[in-house]
Backbone as JSON, one array per atom type, in Angstrom:
{
  "sequence": "XXXXXXXXXXXXXXXXXXXXXXXXXXXXXXXXXXXXXXXXXXXXXXXXXXXXXXXXXXXXXXXXXXXXXXXXXXXXXXXXXXXXXXXXXXXXXXXXXXXXXXXXXXXXXXXXXXXXXXXXXXXXXXXXXXXXX",
  "N": [[-30.28, 3.94, -18.41], [-28.86, 2.04, -15.82], [-26.8, 2.78, -13.1], [-24.89, 1.08, -11.14], [-24.21, 1.12, -7.82], [-21.78, -0.36, -5.83], [-21.39, -2.18, -2.75], [-18.84, -1.69, -0.07], [-15.8, -3.48, -0.54], [-14.39, -6.35, 1.24], [-11.82, -7.97, 2.75], [-10.03, -10.85, 4.34], [-6.98, -10.09, 5.89], [-4.2, -11.7, 5.16], [-2.0, -11.85, 6.88], [-3.05, -12.33, 9.23], [-3.07, -10.73, 11.37], [-3.97, -9.53, 14.59], [-6.66, -7.18, 15.45], [-6.02, -4.35, 17.63], [-8.07, -3.47, 19.47], [-10.47, -4.96, 19.1], [-9.63, -7.61, 18.97], [-10.03, -9.08, 16.65], [-9.64, -10.42, 13.53], [-7.66, -8.47, 11.46], [-8.91, -6.73, 8.81], [-8.74, -6.11, 5.09], [-9.64, -3.62, 2.81], [-11.59, -2.48, 0.09], [-9.86, -1.16, -2.47], [-7.3, -2.29, -1.75], [-8.04, -4.89, -0.97], [-8.83, -5.95, -3.29], [-6.58, -5.71, -4.95], [-4.94, -7.52, -3.65], [-6.4, -9.83, -4.13], [-6.01, -9.93, -6.87], [-3.33, -10.46, -7.14], [-3.12, -12.81, -5.77], [-4.63, -14.52, -7.51], [-2.92, -14.54, -9.64], [-0.42, -15.59, -8.91], [-1.17, -18.09, -7.91], [-0.83, -21.5, -8.65], [-2.11, -23.66, -11.21], [-4.43, -26.04, -10.06], [-3.53, -25.97, -7.44], [-5.32, -24.91, -5.64], [-7.5, -26.59, -3.49], [-10.15, -28.44, -4.59], [-10.77, -26.74, -6.49], [-9.73, -26.96, -9.15], [-9.21, -25.57, -11.71], [-8.55, -23.08, -10.79], [-6.36, -20.15, -10.79], [-3.33, -19.71, -12.48], [-0.88, -20.48, -15.29], [1.37, -19.16, -15.34], [3.81, -19.24, -13.95], [5.13, -21.46, -15.09], [5.98, -20.45, -17.46], [8.33, -19.08, -17.24], [10.54, -20.23, -18.18], [10.37, -20.87, -20.72], [11.05, -20.46, -24.38], [12.13, -17.15, -25.18], [10.04, -15.28, -26.82], [7.88, -13.23, -28.93], [5.5, -14.21, -28.86], [5.31, -15.65, -26.53], [5.05, -13.76, -24.68], [2.57, -12.54, -25.47], [1.04, -14.98, -24.84], [1.3, -15.18, -22.12], [0.19, -12.74, -21.3], [-2.5, -13.1, -22.14], [-3.15, -15.32, -20.61], [-2.99, -14.33, -17.83], [-5.09, -12.37, -18.04], [-7.27, -13.86, -18.91], [-7.49, -15.63, -16.65], [-8.15, -13.67, -14.39], [-10.58, -12.67, -15.45], [-12.17, -14.78, -15.13], [-12.06, -15.33, -12.36], [-12.21, -13.15, -10.85], [-14.58, -11.19, -10.17], [-14.91, -8.58, -9.51], [-13.79, -6.93, -10.91], [-13.07, -5.07, -14.05], [-12.42, -3.98, -17.56], [-9.55, -5.09, -17.93], [-6.23, -4.71, -18.52], [-3.29, -6.11, -19.74], [0.17, -5.75, -19.52], [3.3, -7.07, -20.67], [6.63, -7.59, -20.06], [9.69, -8.86, -21.01], [12.6, -10.09, -19.51], [15.0, -11.79, -20.74], [17.7, -12.39, -20.34], [17.8, -12.58, -17.6], [15.85, -14.5, -17.08], [13.19, -13.37, -16.31], [9.97, -11.93, -15.9], [8.07, -8.97, -16.22], [5.05, -8.08, -15.23], [2.41, -5.84, -15.69], [-0.71, -5.18, -14.41], [-3.6, -3.57, -15.4], [-6.7, -2.31, -14.17], [-10.42, -1.75, -13.76], [-12.46, -0.88, -11.03], [-15.42, -2.6, -10.37], [-18.49, -0.91, -9.77], [-17.31, 1.0, -8.11], [-16.45, 4.36, -7.72], [-13.61, 4.84, -8.4], [-10.52, 5.71, -9.44], [-8.56, 4.14, -12.35], [-6.86, 1.05, -11.6], [-3.69, -0.3, -10.67], [-1.46, -3.04, -10.79], [1.78, -4.34, -10.21], [3.59, -7.2, -11.19], [6.14, -9.21, -10.52], [7.8, -11.81, -11.96], [10.2, -14.27, -11.23], [12.6, -16.95, -11.48], [12.96, -19.1, -8.56], [15.95, -19.29, -6.68], [18.08, -21.76, -5.34]],
  "CA": [[-29.12, 3.1, -18.0], [-28.69, 2.01, -14.4], [-25.59, 2.88, -12.47], [-24.86, 0.34, -9.92], [-23.15, 1.35, -6.78], [-21.49, -1.48, -4.89], [-20.93, -1.94, -1.37], [-17.5, -1.66, 0.18], [-15.27, -4.76, -0.55], [-13.72, -6.55, 2.46], [-11.18, -9.5, 2.61], [-9.23, -11.07, 5.4], [-5.69, -9.85, 5.71], [-3.48, -13.1, 5.2], [-1.08, -11.87, 7.75], [-3.77, -12.7, 10.45], [-2.94, -9.91, 12.52], [-5.2, -9.03, 15.44], [-6.94, -5.72, 15.76], [-5.68, -4.16, 19.03], [-9.08, -3.27, 20.45], [-11.46, -6.01, 19.06], [-8.98, -8.81, 18.97], [-10.6, -9.94, 15.57], [-8.62, -10.42, 12.52], [-7.65, -7.19, 10.77], [-9.6, -6.69, 7.5], [-8.33, -5.15, 4.28], [-10.77, -3.12, 2.26], [-11.74, -1.87, -1.25], [-8.72, -1.23, -3.53], [-6.22, -3.12, -1.27], [-8.61, -6.29, -1.06], [-8.88, -6.29, -4.75], [-5.11, -5.8, -5.33], [-4.51, -8.76, -3.02], [-6.92, -10.87, -4.82], [-5.38, -10.07, -8.23], [-1.94, -11.16, -7.17], [-3.27, -14.23, -5.48], [-4.9, -15.32, -8.73], [-1.83, -14.69, -10.73], [0.64, -16.52, -8.24], [-1.58, -19.4, -7.69], [-0.66, -22.44, -9.67], [-3.3, -24.3, -11.51], [-4.39, -27.26, -9.14], [-2.99, -25.79, -6.0], [-6.38, -24.67, -4.72], [-8.27, -27.8, -3.41], [-11.58, -28.71, -5.05], [-11.07, -25.73, -7.66], [-8.46, -27.3, -9.97], [-8.89, -24.55, -12.88], [-8.21, -21.68, -10.21], [-5.12, -19.85, -10.84], [-2.63, -19.46, -13.95], [0.27, -21.35, -15.52], [2.55, -18.17, -15.75], [5.11, -19.54, -13.55], [5.81, -22.2, -16.04], [6.35, -19.73, -18.6], [9.6, -18.36, -17.23], [11.58, -21.1, -18.76], [9.95, -20.94, -22.26], [11.85, -19.5, -25.1], [11.71, -15.8, -25.25], [9.44, -14.8, -28.25], [6.86, -12.35, -28.73], [4.36, -15.23, -28.65], [5.35, -16.0, -24.99], [4.63, -12.37, -24.07], [1.2, -12.66, -25.72], [0.46, -16.09, -24.13], [1.23, -14.92, -20.62], [-0.79, -11.61, -21.09], [-3.78, -13.67, -22.38], [-3.37, -16.26, -19.42], [-3.38, -13.6, -16.7], [-6.29, -11.77, -18.23], [-8.41, -14.96, -18.54], [-7.72, -16.01, -15.05], [-8.8, -12.47, -13.77], [-11.91, -12.57, -15.93], [-12.89, -15.9, -14.52], [-12.11, -15.68, -10.89], [-12.22, -11.83, -10.01], [-15.78, -10.56, -10.69], [-14.99, -7.17, -8.88], [-12.83, -5.91, -11.85], [-13.34, -5.25, -15.38], [-11.45, -3.34, -18.26], [-8.37, -5.43, -17.74], [-5.2, -4.61, -19.52], [-2.04, -6.65, -19.07], [1.3, -5.54, -20.22], [4.26, -8.02, -20.23], [7.93, -7.34, -20.51], [10.47, -10.27, -20.62], [14.12, -9.89, -19.43], [15.44, -13.02, -21.17], [18.84, -12.73, -19.8], [17.57, -12.83, -16.29], [14.58, -15.33, -16.91], [12.29, -12.63, -15.5], [8.95, -11.3, -16.55], [7.39, -8.03, -15.39], [3.63, -7.92, -15.68], [1.59, -4.69, -15.16], [-2.22, -5.4, -14.69], [-4.46, -2.34, -14.93], [-8.22, -2.61, -14.33], [-11.23, -0.73, -13.13], [-13.22, -1.71, -9.99], [-16.85, -2.51, -10.73], [-19.28, -0.25, -8.8], [-16.74, 2.06, -7.2], [-16.06, 5.39, -8.77], [-12.26, 5.03, -8.13], [-9.63, 5.68, -10.81], [-7.99, 2.89, -12.75], [-5.99, 0.64, -10.48], [-2.55, -0.93, -11.3], [-0.59, -3.95, -9.99], [2.79, -4.85, -10.8], [3.81, -8.52, -10.7], [7.54, -9.6, -11.13], [8.11, -13.25, -12.03], [11.52, -14.7, -11.47], [12.69, -18.3, -10.84], [13.68, -19.09, -7.2], [17.21, -19.92, -6.59], [18.21, -22.67, -4.22]],
  "C": [[-29.1, 3.2, -16.68], [-27.08, 2.03, -13.97], [-25.64, 2.16, -11.21], [-23.82, 0.62, -8.96], [-22.85, 0.13, -5.81], [-21.28, -1.16, -3.59], [-19.52, -1.94, -1.16], [-16.93, -3.2, 0.08], [-14.39, -5.01, 0.8], [-13.21, -8.04, 2.3], [-10.4, -9.68, 3.97], [-7.8, -10.74, 5.06], [-4.96, -11.11, 5.73], [-2.46, -12.89, 6.25], [-1.59, -12.27, 9.2], [-3.39, -11.94, 11.63], [-3.97, -9.55, 13.48], [-5.45, -7.5, 15.59], [-6.66, -5.41, 17.31], [-6.93, -4.05, 20.1], [-10.11, -4.34, 20.25], [-11.04, -7.33, 19.1], [-9.48, -9.56, 17.81], [-9.39, -9.73, 14.61], [-8.74, -9.32, 11.6], [-8.24, -7.39, 9.25], [-8.92, -5.68, 6.56], [-9.45, -4.78, 3.47], [-10.58, -2.5, 0.82], [-10.57, -2.15, -2.23], [-7.65, -2.2, -3.04], [-6.71, -4.49, -1.26], [-8.51, -6.73, -2.44], [-7.54, -6.58, -5.27], [-4.67, -7.01, -4.76], [-4.96, -9.96, -3.8], [-6.33, -11.17, -6.26], [-4.01, -10.73, -8.12], [-2.15, -12.44, -6.66], [-3.63, -15.15, -6.68], [-3.79, -15.59, -9.65], [-0.78, -15.64, -10.22], [0.22, -17.81, -7.96], [-1.38, -20.35, -8.93], [-1.87, -23.24, -9.93], [-3.25, -25.69, -10.67], [-3.95, -27.1, -7.81], [-4.0, -25.49, -5.04], [-7.19, -25.91, -4.62], [-9.63, -27.45, -3.83], [-11.85, -27.49, -6.11], [-9.92, -25.85, -8.51], [-8.09, -26.17, -11.01], [-8.71, -23.18, -12.27], [-6.77, -21.31, -10.43], [-4.62, -19.64, -12.3], [-1.44, -20.27, -14.0], [1.45, -20.35, -15.83], [3.9, -18.43, -15.3], [5.94, -20.45, -14.3], [6.45, -21.56, -17.26], [7.8, -19.0, -18.47], [10.63, -19.02, -17.9], [11.38, -21.54, -20.35], [11.08, -20.12, -23.02], [11.35, -18.11, -25.27], [11.24, -15.34, -26.63], [8.44, -13.81, -27.93], [5.55, -13.08, -28.48], [4.24, -15.46, -27.08], [4.74, -14.86, -24.28], [3.01, -12.33, -24.17], [0.36, -13.59, -24.89], [0.3, -15.74, -22.71], [0.26, -13.81, -20.42], [-2.28, -12.12, -21.18], [-4.08, -14.64, -21.14], [-3.67, -15.42, -18.11], [-4.91, -12.97, -16.86], [-7.45, -12.76, -18.21], [-8.71, -15.37, -17.27], [-8.38, -14.95, -14.27], [-10.3, -12.36, -14.23], [-12.73, -13.65, -15.28], [-13.01, -15.96, -13.17], [-12.09, -14.3, -10.11], [-13.3, -11.15, -10.53], [-15.97, -9.08, -10.32], [-14.37, -6.25, -9.83], [-13.41, -5.96, -13.28], [-12.26, -4.26, -16.19], [-9.98, -3.64, -18.02], [-7.46, -5.41, -18.94], [-3.99, -5.24, -18.99], [-0.86, -6.34, -20.01], [2.38, -6.37, -19.75], [5.62, -7.67, -20.85], [8.81, -8.58, -20.05], [11.89, -9.75, -20.57], [14.67, -11.31, -19.62], [16.8, -13.41, -20.48], [18.85, -13.08, -18.23], [16.4, -13.95, -15.93], [13.52, -14.5, -15.97], [11.2, -11.89, -16.31], [8.25, -10.08, -15.7], [6.09, -7.8, -16.12], [2.97, -6.71, -14.83], [0.14, -5.1, -15.48], [-2.95, -4.04, -14.35], [-5.97, -2.73, -15.11], [-8.93, -1.44, -13.58], [-12.14, -1.58, -12.1], [-14.71, -1.44, -10.41], [-17.5, -1.86, -9.57], [-18.59, 0.82, -7.94], [-16.17, 3.3, -8.2], [-14.46, 5.82, -8.51], [-11.54, 5.09, -9.66], [-9.12, 4.31, -11.15], [-6.99, 2.45, -11.75], [-4.89, -0.13, -11.33], [-1.82, -1.8, -10.33], [0.55, -4.53, -10.75], [3.29, -6.27, -10.23], [5.22, -8.88, -11.42], [7.63, -11.11, -10.84], [9.37, -13.61, -12.24], [11.7, -16.04, -10.91], [13.44, -18.17, -9.48], [15.1, -19.83, -7.35], [17.5, -20.51, -5.25], [19.57, -22.62, -3.78]]
}
């Protein structure tokens, strides 16, 4: 059995802050880069990314569904399948969803392992709620 060690992961920080010495865009690395990617995939609405209409998830539309155990399972499956399709750097994905029906909120906890890094299991909390105008 081969154990594959990966290289370090590196993404652009979306704040576009400049590095004080190099004047280059500051990068985020490893766990932080993957955590940012997971949140971006979850919060991106289907069709929002140009030329990749299947990128993202439909969980924002689930906030106003009837609160049933099936809606929790559907949201959990939607997040898990989106991450499996668009984030190849993670595996062993576990999604737990709790719904606060009286406030139209969903709290999702995504746990995963990073492929090729000997780091412990990572966790990202995602709180979904309707925007008030």
